[in-house]
N, C-alpha and C positions, 0 to 999 in steps of 0.2 A: 516443466522446469520449475524449480523452486525459486522463490524470490531471493535475489542476491543481496547479501548484507555485507557490512564492512569487514567482518571476520574472514570472509572468503576473497576479499579484494587484494590483488598483489601490491597495491599502493598503501595498504594499511599495516601498521606496525604497532606492537605493544608499546605503551607509553614508557614503561620502565620494567623490563623483564625481571630485574632483580627484586622488585617489589612484589612480584607475583609468586615468588618461590616460598613455599610453606613446607619446611622439613617434616612436619607431622603428617602431611598428606602424601600418600603414595602417588596419586594421580594428579599432580600439581601442574601438568602441562596445560598449555592454552587450549588445546583441542579437547582434553578431558573436561576442563572447566566449562567450555562453551557447550559441550555435549550434555552436561548436567543442567544446562539452562542458566548458568551464571553469566551475568553481564560483566564484561571485561573492558577496561578503558584502553584506548589506543590513540594513535596519531595518524591522521590522513596525510600522506606524503605525495599526493597527486600534483599539487601546485607548490610554488616556492613559499618559503616561510613568510609570515606576515609580521609586522612590527607594531604591536599595539603600544601606545604611550598612555600611561595612566596619570591621573592628576597627581601633582607633587613629585613626579619622577623626572629626573634630569635626563636620563638616557632611556631609550626604548629598548626593549628586550625582544629577541626573536622567539617565535614559538610556532609549532605546527598545530593545526586545528585538532582539538581533542574530540574524539568520538567514542561511542560505545560499540561493542561488537554487534549490537542489534540495530544500529543505525544503517541508513542506506542513502544513496544518491544516484543520480543519473550518469555518473562518471564510471561506475563499475563496468569492467569490460564485458561482463555477461548481461548487463541490463538491456541492451537492444534485443538480444535473443529472448529474454524474458518477456519484453513487451510484444514481440512477434507471436509468442505462444498465447498471450492474452487476446490478441486481435484475431488469431486464427481459430479461436474456440468455435467449433461448429454449433450451429443452432439446432435445437431439437424441436421441431414444429409442434409435436403433440405433447410436449412437456407441460405439466400442470403447474401453475404458478404457486399453488398452495405448498408445494414441496419446499419452496424457498421463502415462504412468507415471513420468516424471521428477519430477512434482509430488508423488508419494507417497514415504513413507519405505519402507525395506526390509521392515519388519514388515507394513505395510499391503499391500504388493504380495504378500507371501507368503500372507497371509490370503486375498486375492482369488484367487490361483492355487490354493490349497487347496480353495476352494469351487468352482473350475472355471467361474467366471463370466467372460463376455467383454464383455457390454454393460452400460453404466452404468444403464440403466433397470431391468435385472434386479437390480443391486446395491441400487437404491433400494427395490425391493419386499421385500427381506429384512426380517425382524423383528429386534429387539434380541436375542431369545433365540437365533435362528439364528446371529447374529454371535458371541455369547458362547460358543457351543458349539465354535467353532474354537479349536484349541490356540494359545496365546499371543495371543489377541485379547481385550484388556482394554478398559476404558473409554476410555483415551487413543487406542488404535488405532481404536475405533469413532468417536470424535470427529474424528480425522484424516480418516477415510474419509467421514464425513458432511460435513465442511467441503469436501472435494474435490468431492463430488457437488453441493453447494450452489453452489460457484463455477462449475459448468458448467450450472446451471439446473435441477437435479433436486431434488425434494422427497422427504424420507423421514419416517417416523413416529418415528424414533429420534434425529434430530438437530435 
Protein backbone atom coordinates (compact mmCIF):
# COMPACT_ATOMS: atom_id res chain seq x y z
CA UNK A 1 0.00 0.00 0.00
CA UNK A 2 1.26 3.48 -0.86
CA UNK A 3 1.72 6.16 1.77
CA UNK A 4 -1.56 8.11 2.11
CA UNK A 5 -1.18 11.85 1.57
CA UNK A 6 -3.56 14.79 1.97
CA UNK A 7 -4.57 14.78 -1.69
CA UNK A 8 -6.26 11.37 -1.23
CA UNK A 9 -7.93 12.22 2.08
CA UNK A 10 -11.71 12.72 2.08
CA UNK A 11 -11.28 15.57 4.60
CA UNK A 12 -8.93 17.55 2.32
CA UNK A 13 -10.28 20.23 0.02
CA UNK A 14 -8.71 22.66 -2.41
CA UNK A 15 -8.11 25.99 -0.73
CA UNK A 16 -9.62 27.98 -3.60
CA UNK A 17 -10.56 25.95 -6.69
CA UNK A 18 -11.05 29.11 -8.74
CA UNK A 19 -7.42 30.08 -8.15
CA UNK A 20 -6.31 26.73 -9.58
CA UNK A 21 -8.00 27.24 -12.96
CA UNK A 22 -5.63 28.03 -15.81
CA UNK A 23 -7.44 28.51 -19.16
CA UNK A 24 -4.16 28.01 -21.06
CA UNK A 25 -3.73 24.56 -19.61
CA UNK A 26 -5.80 21.69 -20.95
CA UNK A 27 -5.19 19.45 -17.95
CA UNK A 28 -5.88 21.99 -15.19
CA UNK A 29 -7.75 19.54 -12.95
CA UNK A 30 -6.38 18.80 -9.51
CA UNK A 31 -5.78 15.14 -10.37
CA UNK A 32 -3.71 16.04 -13.44
CA UNK A 33 -1.66 18.58 -11.53
CA UNK A 34 -0.89 16.18 -8.70
CA UNK A 35 -0.07 13.42 -11.21
CA UNK A 36 2.49 15.81 -12.73
CA UNK A 37 4.12 16.07 -9.30
CA UNK A 38 2.90 19.61 -8.71
CA UNK A 39 2.17 20.53 -5.10
CA UNK A 40 -1.26 22.02 -4.58
CA UNK A 41 -2.47 23.86 -1.48
CA UNK A 42 -5.61 22.80 0.26
CA UNK A 43 -7.41 22.89 3.58
CA UNK A 44 -7.78 20.12 6.12
CA UNK A 45 -11.41 19.89 7.16
CA UNK A 46 -11.00 17.09 9.70
CA UNK A 47 -11.55 19.21 12.79
CA UNK A 48 -13.48 22.45 13.41
CA UNK A 49 -11.97 25.72 12.31
CA UNK A 50 -9.53 27.46 14.59
CA UNK A 51 -9.50 31.12 15.44
CA UNK A 52 -6.05 32.65 15.38
CA UNK A 53 -5.84 36.17 16.72
CA UNK A 54 -2.94 38.22 15.41
CA UNK A 55 -1.32 41.16 17.11
CA UNK A 56 -3.10 44.41 16.43
CA UNK A 57 -6.26 42.64 15.26
CA UNK A 58 -9.47 43.43 17.10
CA UNK A 59 -11.38 40.42 15.83
CA UNK A 60 -10.19 36.89 15.24
CA UNK A 61 -10.75 35.28 11.89
CA UNK A 62 -11.64 31.67 11.24
CA UNK A 63 -9.55 29.48 9.04
CA UNK A 64 -8.96 25.84 8.17
CA UNK A 65 -5.40 24.55 8.48
CA UNK A 66 -3.56 25.00 5.16
CA UNK A 67 -1.74 21.93 3.91
CA UNK A 68 -0.01 20.81 0.75
CA UNK A 69 -1.14 17.86 -1.35
CA UNK A 70 2.09 16.09 -0.30
CA UNK A 71 1.51 16.54 3.46
CA UNK A 72 0.17 13.72 5.61
CA UNK A 73 -1.02 12.99 9.13
CA UNK A 74 -2.29 10.07 11.19
CA UNK A 75 -5.93 11.10 10.70
CA UNK A 76 -6.10 9.87 7.09
CA UNK A 77 -8.65 7.00 6.94
CA UNK A 78 -6.12 4.78 5.11
CA UNK A 79 -3.25 5.45 7.53
CA UNK A 80 -3.93 2.50 9.92
CA UNK A 81 -3.92 0.10 6.96
CA UNK A 82 -0.67 1.65 5.71
CA UNK A 83 0.95 1.14 9.13
CA UNK A 84 -0.24 -2.47 9.18
CA UNK A 85 1.50 -3.16 5.87
CA UNK A 86 4.73 -1.71 7.27
CA UNK A 87 4.53 -3.86 10.39
CA UNK A 88 3.67 -6.97 8.40
CA UNK A 89 6.73 -6.74 6.16
CA UNK A 90 8.15 -10.27 6.22
CA UNK A 91 11.75 -10.64 7.22
CA UNK A 92 14.10 -12.24 4.72
CA UNK A 93 16.66 -14.03 6.92
CA UNK A 94 19.25 -14.56 4.20
CA UNK A 95 19.05 -11.00 2.93
CA UNK A 96 22.40 -9.22 2.66
CA UNK A 97 22.51 -5.81 4.36
CA UNK A 98 24.79 -4.43 1.64
CA UNK A 99 21.76 -4.33 -0.68
CA UNK A 100 20.36 -1.51 1.45
CA UNK A 101 23.56 0.06 2.72
CA UNK A 102 22.53 3.50 1.43
CA UNK A 103 19.92 3.54 4.22
CA UNK A 104 22.66 3.46 6.87
CA UNK A 105 25.06 6.20 7.91
CA UNK A 106 28.82 5.77 7.48
CA UNK A 107 29.47 4.86 11.12
CA UNK A 108 26.83 2.11 11.13
CA UNK A 109 28.23 0.62 7.91
CA UNK A 110 31.74 0.70 9.41
CA UNK A 111 30.55 -1.11 12.55
CA UNK A 112 28.88 -3.85 10.49
CA UNK A 113 31.97 -4.24 8.29
CA UNK A 114 34.18 -4.42 11.39
CA UNK A 115 32.00 -7.23 12.73
CA UNK A 116 32.30 -9.02 9.37
CA UNK A 117 28.57 -9.69 9.16
CA UNK A 118 26.82 -10.10 5.82
CA UNK A 119 23.24 -11.17 6.61
CA UNK A 120 20.62 -9.10 8.40
CA UNK A 121 19.42 -12.08 10.45
CA UNK A 122 22.94 -12.40 11.88
CA UNK A 123 22.97 -8.75 12.91
CA UNK A 124 19.62 -9.23 14.65
CA UNK A 125 21.10 -12.06 16.75
CA UNK A 126 23.87 -9.86 18.16
CA UNK A 127 23.61 -8.75 21.77
CA UNK A 128 23.80 -5.18 22.98
CA UNK A 129 27.14 -5.96 24.62
CA UNK A 130 28.60 -7.34 21.37
CA UNK A 131 27.53 -4.18 19.55
CA UNK A 132 29.03 -1.89 22.22
CA UNK A 133 32.34 -3.79 22.09
CA UNK A 134 32.99 -2.44 18.58
CA UNK A 135 35.02 0.77 18.47
CA UNK A 136 32.87 3.88 17.82
CA UNK A 137 29.62 1.96 18.28
CA UNK A 138 27.58 4.00 20.73
CA UNK A 139 23.91 4.06 21.62
CA UNK A 140 23.01 6.23 18.62
CA UNK A 141 24.66 3.83 16.18
CA UNK A 142 22.94 0.88 17.85
CA UNK A 143 19.62 2.70 17.57
CA UNK A 144 20.22 3.42 13.85
CA UNK A 145 21.10 -0.21 13.12
CA UNK A 146 18.09 -1.41 15.14
CA UNK A 147 15.73 0.91 13.24
CA UNK A 148 17.26 -0.29 9.96
CA UNK A 149 16.63 -3.93 10.90
CA UNK A 150 13.09 -3.18 12.10
CA UNK A 151 12.26 -1.43 8.83
CA UNK A 152 13.15 -4.67 7.05
CA UNK A 153 11.09 -6.89 9.36
CA UNK A 154 13.82 -8.14 11.71
CA UNK A 155 13.42 -8.16 15.50
CA UNK A 156 16.23 -7.68 17.97
CA UNK A 157 16.53 -7.86 21.73
CA UNK A 158 18.26 -4.50 21.91
CA UNK A 159 15.99 -2.25 19.82
